[in-house]
N, C-alpha and C positions, 0 to 999 in steps of 0.2 A: 245223559252228560252229567245232573245233579245226582243221582246214582252214585255213578261210579266214581265222582268226587269225593262223595258222603263214603264210601267204603276204602277208598285210597286210604283215608285218614282212620277209619272204624279198624282197618285189618291190623293195625297197629296194637289194638287194643283186644286181637282175637276175636272180631265179631265181623257180622257182614250184615246188609240189609238185602231185601229182595222189591219190595216195593215203599217208597217213601212215604205215601199218603196212609199205609197201614203199618208200618214198623215203626214208624213216631209218634203211635196215637195213646200210648200208652208214656209216654215222654222218655222211658228209662233212656234206649239209644241214644235218642237224641241230648239229654244231660250229658252220656258217655262222648257223644262226637265233640261238644263243646270244651268238653275236660282236654279232650286228644289235643286238639287244635287250637287252644291257648295256653295249655300249660298249667290250669289252675285247678284248685278243686271246687266242687260245687257245694251245696245245701245237701244233707243226707237226700236221697227220694224215697218216696215212698212205694214199697212192696207190694200193697194191696191191689185188688183185681176191678174194685169197683171204682167208678165214673169218677167220683171226688177225687179217688188216689190221683189218678190218671192227670186230672185236672189241675192237681197241686203240682205235680212233675212237671208238668209241659209251662205253668205258670213260673216256676223257680228257672226254666230254662229260659223264660224270655225275659225276665228280671236281670237273669244274668247278661242276657244280650244289651238289654237296656242300659245296664251299669257300664258299657263299654264306648259309651256316647251313641249309640244306636237307635233312631228313632223307629219304631215299629206300628204303623199307619194302618188301623183297619183290621190287625191281625190279634185275634184273641185265644185263649187257650182253647174254649170249646170249640172252635172253628177245625182247631188241629186233631182234637180228641177224636171230633165226628168224623175226621178225614176228607174236609174240604182240600181237593187237590190243589185249587189255585191259591189258596191260603197257604198251605204248605210248601207249594214251590216258592211263592215269594216270602217266605221264611227263609228256606233254604239259601236263595239268593242274594238275601239281607244278610245271613251268616258270611257267605261267600265274600262277598263285598269287602264285609269288616275284617275277615281276617286271612282271605288271602289274596284281596286286591288294595285295600286302603292302606298297608303300609308301602306298598310301592310307591316312590316318589322321586322324580328324575328332575333335579337341577327345580325343585319347589313346585311342581305341578302338581296337579289333582291327581287320584291315584289312576283315572281311567287317561289321563294324557299324558302321566308318566309311562305306564305300561305302553302305550302306543309310543312313544318317543325310545324307548328302551329297545321294542322291536326294532327302527327305524333303522337307529343305529346299528346293531348287530348284525343288519342283513344289508346294511349299505354297499360292503362291496360286492353284491351278488347280482349276478346280471340276470335280468328278466323279474328281478324283484321290488315291486314298488307298494310297500305297506302305507295305507292310506287311513284305511280303518279297521274294524272288526268283524267285517262280513264278505263282503264280494273280492277283499283283496288276499284273502286264503285260499278261495276257490281252487286254483292251478296247482295247491299242495308244496309250491315251492318255496313259500315263507316259512312253512315249519321244516322242509328239510335245509334250508338255509339257517336258521336258529339252532339247530343241531349240530350242523356241520362248522357253523361259527366256532363251537365250543367244545366236539368231539370229532376232528374233521377223520379219526378212523372208523368211525361208525357208516358212515354214507358216503359213495362217490358220486360228488353233485356232478362232475362234470358231463355224466354220461346221464342226466336226467333230462328230459323234453317238456315242453312248457305246454306241447300239445295232448300231453298224457295225463292228464290229472289225476284218475284212479289209482294209476300205478306211484305216482308221487304222494296220495296222501296214505295210502297203505304201509308204503315205505318208512313212512314220516311216523305214523300210528304203532306199527309194529315194531321196528328199532324203539321208540320212546317205552313202549310197555316192557319191551325185554331187558333193553341197558340201563335206563334212565329211572324205571321203577315207577314211569305215571302211566296210569291203567287208561285203557281204549276209551274215553270217552264222547268221542264220534266216531259216528258212521261216514265211510268215504263217498257212497253211492248217494246217501242223502245229501250231503255237502255238493256234490257234483249237479245232482239233481234238481238244486231248490235255486230259485234264481237270487233271494238274499238270504245266505245263512244265518243263524241265531245268532244274536251279537253276542246274547248272554252267555250263550255255550261257548261260544268262540274265546269269548274274555276268560270265563272258567279254566278251559283247556290251555293256552297260552300261558293265564298265571300259575300253572304248575309247572311250566319251562320255567319260569322267571325264579321259582325258588330252588327249582333243581338244578339249575347255574346259579345259585346265589352265592357259591364260591367262586366261580368266575368273574361275579360284580363285584368281590372284594378285588379278587387282581385286577380289575380294571382300576376301581379307585385308587389302588397300590400304585398302577402303572401311571396314574395321569398325577400323583403324588411327585414319582420318580421324574418325569418327564417337565414338571415345575422345577424340580430342584435343578435338571439336568441345565434346562435353558438359561437359568440366572447365573449357572456357572460358567459356560459359554458365554456368555454376553460379560461375563466381568472377565473371562479370559482374555477375549477379544480387545476389551478395553485397556488393560495392562498391557497386550502386544501393541497398542495404538500409541500409548504414554508412552513407551519405552522406546518405540520407535521416533515420536515428535521429540522426546528429549535428547536422542541419539543425534538427528539431525541438529538440533538446535544448539547443541554442545561443540558439533562439529564447526557448524558456521562460524560460533564466536572465537573458537580454536582457531579457525583460516582468519579472521577478521582482527583479531587481536596483534599479530605479528605486523600486520599493514600497519595499523595505526601508531606501532612502538616504533616503527622505520623513522628513523630522524636522520635519513641522511641528505644533505642539505643541497639544492641547485645552482649553479652559478650564477644564473639571470632571472630576473623578476617575472619574465615571462614564463618559464618553467615552473616558477613556486608560484604562480597565480594559477595555474594548472592543475598545480596539486590541491591548492584550494578549493577548487570548482569540483574536481575529484570526490572530496570530502562534501562539498555541498549535495551533490551527487547521490553520494551514501547516506546522508541525512534524510534527503527527502524522497529518495527511491527503495534503497536497499534496506535499510531499517526498519521504518514503519509494518513492513509485514511480519517483519520478525518481533517484533513488540506484540503484533496479535497472535503470533505464534505461542508467543510465551505467556499471555494472557489464558487463551486456548489450555494451555498445557496446565495452569493450575486450576483451571475451571473444571478439567476432564480429572484430574487427581480427586478434587475435592467429591466431583461426582461418583466416581468410583468408588471412594471410600463410602459415601453415604449407603451405595448399594449393598457394599459388602457389609455393612452394620446390619441395615434393614433385611439382608437374608441372614444372617447370624453367621458371617466369615468374618476369619481374621482379618485385620487390616492388611494392606496391600505396603510392598517394600520394595520399590524400584531397586534396580540394579546398584553396585557400586557404584557411585559416583554421580547418580541421575535423581537424587532426592528433588524436589523443590526449593530447597535450602542450596543443593550445589548449583543447580540451575540460577538461583538470585544470586550468589556469589560471584558463579562466572561472568553475571551481567553486570553485577559491579564492576567486576574488574575490565570488562567490556568499556563501560562509560567513563571508569576513569582514564581509561586510555586513549578514549574520546577526547574527553576535557584537556588532557596533555598536549595530544597531536594537534587540535585547534590553536591552544597557547603557542603551540612551536610554531604550527603555519604562521600564524601572524606575528611573531617574534622574529621570525627569519625574513618575512616581506620586510618589516621596520627595518632589520641589519643590512638586506640588499640594497634598499631607498637608500640607506644613509650611505652604503658605499659606494651607490652608482655616484651620488653626490660629492664623497668626498673624492673619487677617482676622477671625476669630472673638472673637481676646484684645483686637484694637483696638476693635471694636465694644462689646464689655463696657466698654472704658477709658472710652472715649469718650463713651457712654452715662451712666455715672457721673458724669464731669466734666460733662458738659453739664447733668445734671442738680445739680448741686452750683452750678453758675453759674447757674442760673436765677433771676432776679431781682436778680443781684447788682450789676449796673451799674445799675438803677434804686435799689438803697439807698443803693451810694455816690455817687447823684447827688441825694438830698434835700436841702434848706436847714432842716431840722427845729434845726440848733444857732443858728438866726438867733431863735429864741423861746422856745427853752430856759434852764431856770433855771440857774444855777452847780453844782447837783448833777447838773441833766442834761447839762451839757455837760461835766463832769467823766467822766459816765457813758458818754455818747458819745464821748469819747475814749478812755476804757478798752475802750469798744465794740470801736473801730476796731483797736486794739494786738493785742485778741483776734481781730480779722479778717486782719489783717497775718499773725499768728503762723499763723491755716488756710490763709491765701494762700499762704505760706512752705511750708508742708506739701505744699501740693499742686502745688506747681512739679515736684518728681517725677515726678509722673502725666504732667504734660505732657510732659514729655523724653521719657516711657515711649511715650506716644502717639506722637510725633513720630520716634522711633526705629524703634517696629513701622512706619509709615506707610513710613520712608526703608527697610527691610528688604524691604518690600512691591513698592515698586519695583525694588531690585536683583533681583529675584527674578520681576521682569516679571509680577507678578498684574493678571490679567486687567481688573478693577474698579477698577485704580489711580487712575482721573481721579476717580471719587468719592470716593474714600479720600484722594486729596490736597484735594480741595475741602473735605471736612470737616475735614481735619486743618488745612487752612489757617485756616478759620473759627475753630477754637479757639486756635489760635497769635496769630489777630488778635484775638481778643477776650481773650485773656490780657494781652496787651499794653494793650489799653485798659483794662482792670481795673487792670495795675499803674499804670497814668496817673492813672485817677480815683481808684486809693486814696491814691496820692502828693498829689494834688490836694486829695481831703479830710482827710487828715492835717495837710496846711499848714493850711487852714481851722480846724481843731481847736485847732490847736497856736497860733492869733495870738488865739484867745480863752481859751485856756487858762488867762491870769491872771485872767480873770475866775471860774474853777473852781477850788472848793477843797475842796467835800466830795464823797465817794466811799464807796459802802457798800464795805468792804472783803470784807464776804462773798460779794458777788455777784460781786465780782471774781476773789477767788479761785473761785469754782463756775466761773466763766467759763473760766479759766485752765485749771483740772482737767477741765473737761467737753469743753473743745475736744479736746486730744492724746487723750482715751478714746474720743471721738466719730470721732474720727478714725483709732483701734486698729481699733474695731469696724468702720467702714466697710472699712477694711486688710483684718480678718478676713473679713468677708462678703464682701470680692475674693477673697481667698486661697483661700475656700473653695468658691467659684461658680467658680475658675477652670479651665480645660479644661487637659489635659495628654495627652501624648504618650509612650509607652515603648515601645522596643523588646525589653525584658529583664525576667527574676523581679527582677534588679540594682536595677533602676532602680524598677521599683514598690515594692520594698523599701523603698528609702529613702526615697521620698515618704510611704508608712504611716508609716516612722519619724519622718520630718518632722510628720507629721500627730498623731501621739501624744506629741511633744514640745509642740506646740499645745496639745493638750487638758490636759496637765499645769499651763497656764498659767491656766487659768480660773478656779479657787478664786482665785486673788491678784488677777485682774481683775474677779471678783464680787466681792469686799472692797472696790477700789477704786470701783466704783459705788456701793455702798452709803456709801462715805465723800462722796461727789460728793452723792448725794441727800440724805444727812444735813446737808451745807452748806445746801442750799436748803431744806431744814427748819428749819432755825436761820435763813435769812434769814427765812422765812414768818415764825416766831415773835417778831424781831426788828420786824417791819414791822408787825404785829398788837398788839406790845407798847407801840413807842414811836411809831406811827401815821405812820410815813414815808410821803411821798407819792409811792411807787414799788410799791407793792400791786400784787402779780399780775404784773405781769414784771421779767424781767433785763435792765436796761438794757447789760449788756455783753457778753450773748450770748444769740442766737435757739434754741441748743439748751434743750428742754426737758427734765424728767424723765420727760414723758411721752414726748419720743422715746426718751431714754434706753432706758427699759425695753423698747420695744417693739425697737428695734436689738438689746439684748440677747437678746430673747426669739427675736429672728430668728437671731443668732450660733449660738442653743441648737439650733434648728430644722435649722440648714445641716449641722451637726458628724455627725449620724447618716448623712444623707444622703451626706454626703463619708467616711463608714465604708463605704458599701454600693457608693461608686463606685469607692472603692479595693480594694475587696472583689475587683468582676467583674472589674476590670483584672486583680487577682492571678491570678484561675480564667483569663483569657485568656490571660495570658502561660502559665502551667503548660500549657495546651493547647497554646501554639506549641513550647514546650519538649518536649511529646511527640512533636510533629511532626517536631523537628528530628533527635530521637533514633531514632525508626521511619524516617525518611528515612536517616541516617547508617548504621544496622543494615543495612538493605538493597543502599545505595551501597558499604559496606565489605565487601561478598560479592560482588556484581555484578561491582565492578571487578576486584578481584585474579582473579575468573572470568574475564572476558573477556581481560586479561592472559596468562593461565594456556592459554587455547583459543588464543591467537594463537601461544605457545611451542611448543605440542604441534602445529598446522599445520607449524610451522618446520620439526619435526622428521620428519613424517611427510612432508615433502616432498623431504626430502634420503634418508630411509631406503630400504632394500630388504626388503619382505616378503611374498614371493609376487611373482604374476606383475603386469605393471600394470593388468588389471583386476581381480587381487584387490586390489589399493591403491586403484584407482577406488571400487569397491564399497565399502571402507573408509572413504575420503572422503564418499562419500555418505550412508552411514549417519552419519557425525560432523556434516556438513551437516545431516543430518534432527536428530540432537540439540541441534545449536546453534537450529536454527530453532525446535525446542519450548520453548528455554528463551526465548522472545516474553512470554509472558505475563508474567515475571518484572521485565522491561523496562518493559512496559504499567503494570504496578501501580506501579514505581518514578516514573512518568511521572505516575502519579493521585496520588502523593503529593506528588510536585514540583508540581503543579498547588495541591494545599489550601496547601502552603508558601506560593506565591505570592499566592494570594487573602486568605491570612491577612498580607500583608506583611511576611514575615519575610526578611532580607535576610542573612544572616550565619549559619551552622550551624558550631560550633566539634567537632561531635561526628565529622565525616569533612573529609578533604581532596579528595575529588570531588564535584565538582558535575555536574549533570544533562547539561551542554555535553559535560564530559570522557564520560562514560557513552555516551549519542547517540553521537559521532566514535567512540569504543572499537568499539561495536556494530556502527555500518556498517562501519569497516575490517575488522571480524571479517568480516560477511558477506561483505564485496569478495573479502577474500583466501583465503576456503574456497571461492569460487566460483571465482577465479583460478585456486588451484592444481587443483580440479578438469579446468578447461579444460588447464592443463599437463600432464597426466597423459592427457587425451582427444588431445590432440596427439600426445604420444608414441606413443600406441596408432596413431594416423592414419599417422605417420611408419613405425610398427615394422612395419603391414600394407601400407603403400605400397612401402616400399625393401625388402621381406622380411626383415628383421631379425629373428634368432631372439630369444626371451626369454632364453637364455642370452646374447646380444651385448648387449642391453638391459642385463641384469645388469653385466656387464664394464664398459658403459660408465657405469653410475651409479657404481659402485666405485671407478672411476679416478677420477673427476668427485670423486665426496667425500673421495678419498684426498687430494686435490690444495685441496679448499675447506678449508684447514683454519679459519678464521673461521666458517666454516659460515653465508655469506651467501648460497647460492646461484648465486656466480659465480666465476670465474676471473680472473684477472690475468693478464696478457700472460706472465709467467714461469712462472704457476702452469700455465697452459694447455700451455705448451710442453714442460714434465716430464711435462704427462699424454699427449700426443702421441707422445713419446719410449717412454713406459713401456707405450704400446699399439705399441711396434715402428713405428712412424713416424720414418723417418730424416731428421732436419734438423741438419745440421753445423755447425760454430761459424764456418765462412769465410763468405766473402760471397755465394758463391751458397746457402748456407744460410738466411743472413738474408733473402736476397730471397724464397724460398721461404716463410720464414715470415709474411714481410712479406703476400704474397698469400693466404696462409690468414686472416691477422688482417682483411684486408680483407673477405673473405668471411664469418666469423663475427661480425663486428663493424663494419657498414658506415658505422655514425652515428660510429664512433670515440669510443665511451663508456669504453674502456679496460677493459672487462669483458666476459667472454665467459658467457651462459646456457646451463643445460642443453639448451635447445632447441637452440640454435645449435649447440652440442658434436654433439648425437645427428644434425644433420641435415648438418653437415660430414661424420661417420664414415661417414653412409648413400649422402649424394651422391657419393663418392669414387670407389663401385664400381657405384652404381645404374644399374641400365639405365632411363634416361629418354629420352623422346620428346626429339626435337631438331627443329629447324626442316627442316633436310635429312631428315630421315625421313618426316616429314608431306609436304614436297615429292615424294620418290621415290613415296610413295605416290597421290598425286592425277597422279604422272605413268604412274600403270598402269591408274589409273581412266582416263584421257586415251589411252590406247592410244599412248602414247609421243611425245604430240604437246606441243608446248610451251603450249598451251591448253587447256581443256576447256571444253563447251557447256553451255548448261542443260538439255537432254535428259539426257544423259551424268550429271550433275549427281543429277538426279530419278531416272534409272533404278537406278542406283548406291545412293542414300544414303537413310535414313529421312524422309520428308518432309520435318519440322520443322527436320530438319539439312540438307537439302536448300537449303531456303530459306532458312536462316543464311546460307550461303555464298552463294547468289546474289545475296543483299542487300549483302553485303560486299565481294566480290571488285570490283574493278576492271576495265575493258574491257581486251582484251590488243589490244598495238598492234603486233606483229612483222608482218614481210614477209609472214609466211604465216599471217596472222589471216583468220578468217572471220566473215560478220556474226554478232552475239552470243557472239564468243569471248570467254572470260573467262580473266583474269592469275592462277593458282592461286600459280605463284612468289612475287609480293608478297603476297598473300595468307597464305601460309604462315612468311614470314619475318615479316610482321605479330603471327603468334598470337605469337611470342616475342619481341616487343617491348616498347617503352613500353605504360601502358596507355591509352586515352583517357579513362577516368574519370579 
């Protein structure tokens, strides 16, 4: 084996050896062998035949071997010159190890392990082949045949080989290797089959010749690995782009569908319908919007991660489709939140309006009913012709009665004006049943005008006959004059006691209670007036009985009877405790409302500052350096967990807020925080912690991909923080320049320095925002020295796979690349149109360039 290996190299120098121990004794062929396998010239040999000349030549060869870092243990020139077989073979094995095997290294293993790993990888797809060593694993010959078939499949029909025919397998491999691969036959098939454990050194020597013979294929494998890595990055980035586009489209579509609903200001006619709208809005805020907040945050995180990966793989930045930029999403989101705010304000204003309308409508119906009850029969009374057949005293009585009626009519003028004013206000507030209100009001006004006209006509008729009337009963007249205003007072009191009210604070209900107490204080005086009026009526009865006046039983001046006065008085007395109860219940409700205000305010005054504190703490964490990036990431994730665990307090506050809205409470002096402030702050807090975690993750991605040490990352962060004096998380141009200079970057103040700094700013601030983020800063610092793939490198790798051709074939791609990546290239490579093109040739050059060009997405 060693002789054949030596001759395979000496043949290049036009010589051969027959016997190692004899032909290397003079040192001449030994020196020639070393020159051929090393490619270097040795010291000039001695041409004499004397022993001293031979020892000199062998020593020159041994010195050369030692100069290559090889230790020669117990091997001396004299033993070689004397033909010591053991020493000579040991020296040749040392040469083989150093010049044929030592340079073999796969994944930084030792030479022997590297050669074994190479064999295992190349033969892995072949059945019945299991290379575990350099002796018995090769006895059946299939390992040698698999190595040849893996690189030159046309030389061996591997499918016809049998494991139980080792001699045929071995001889086939040895013959093909010698004939087609220029590898001399170093082993004997019979010796291998007939030996329990073949010689390991011989097998290693022979196998190393296969490794060197297929070194070109090894380059192809390296090139294929590089291409696989580049394509995998490209495929992953394209998937991230597609995911971003879909998420952005879905989010924009949801916003597009939601905004018209929030901008719909079609009012409802009833309080119940508007309350349902408010409940639907609460469901939207509690159930439908929070997942979209998370999607929006995840969209920004995905976008930042994708841009980081594109920068790390030396790809251009990702430009989303028209209208799907992060800024477009933020603008649409801002429009959504503006619509939310306007919608909630409109809902609450509508509820206030409907509450006011219901109150006014009830007040209108009550006053209208009272007035209609009073006017009932008045037109018929005014149209009577009773004065035509009346006596003089009766005419006098009719005239006085009419005067009393006019007084009563004037007293009702204010109520008619109130009815008209309420109707007008209902019209201005767009009350849904305004037509019926207007019709009823118009009927009252028309009737009122008619009463005024009839009253005037009747007065004129009575005055015409007044001269004929002389006698009048003054007591009846006094009764009528005092009974009418007292009756009006009682009717007003009953109206006030039954009047509905709406209040929003304890102070307002206390004011109504005070007014009611003042009213109750007037009741004793009113009762005295009632007794006095009844006394007048009793005196009239006495006079009628005493003097037999022809008016017994009736009062010609008024229709108000003592019975009516007593009935209304009793009704007033009954209404007073009812009013007491209504005021007391309202007072209790306002106390409950105040409790709800205080309860909400106490929680909001804790949660609001807590959210602000957490926002400030996150800002500090993002710029401080405590431990490794992994430590910071773990710290932030624990921090995020503690924030998420705070969510029940937010939900509890939402529940209190719902109770406040259901109680129609519209203000709260116990806190400056509204639920909207808390919601926005909470959403910003969740988004900020998620973004901060993503920034640290991207820093870890950058550090690992670029090989940045933790010490370098700490140095970058310390320098960045030192110049970030306003703790904004960004550097202005001058701050950034000072930071670069502090890190040893040479930027002069001359024109050349300004041009260089402008180039750097175009890299770290491509959108010309005037600020540099920490992520852009470390990307730049790592990219300046990092070894990144380039289009030229990928193109060179494809050229190796193509065997130095300007094109590559489908078969070559499928042979050298994993199936999924081979099909990826085949689907995207354009046909090659050069003069040397063959059918099916593909253009790997334009494909390599496109990998580093603008994205199609």
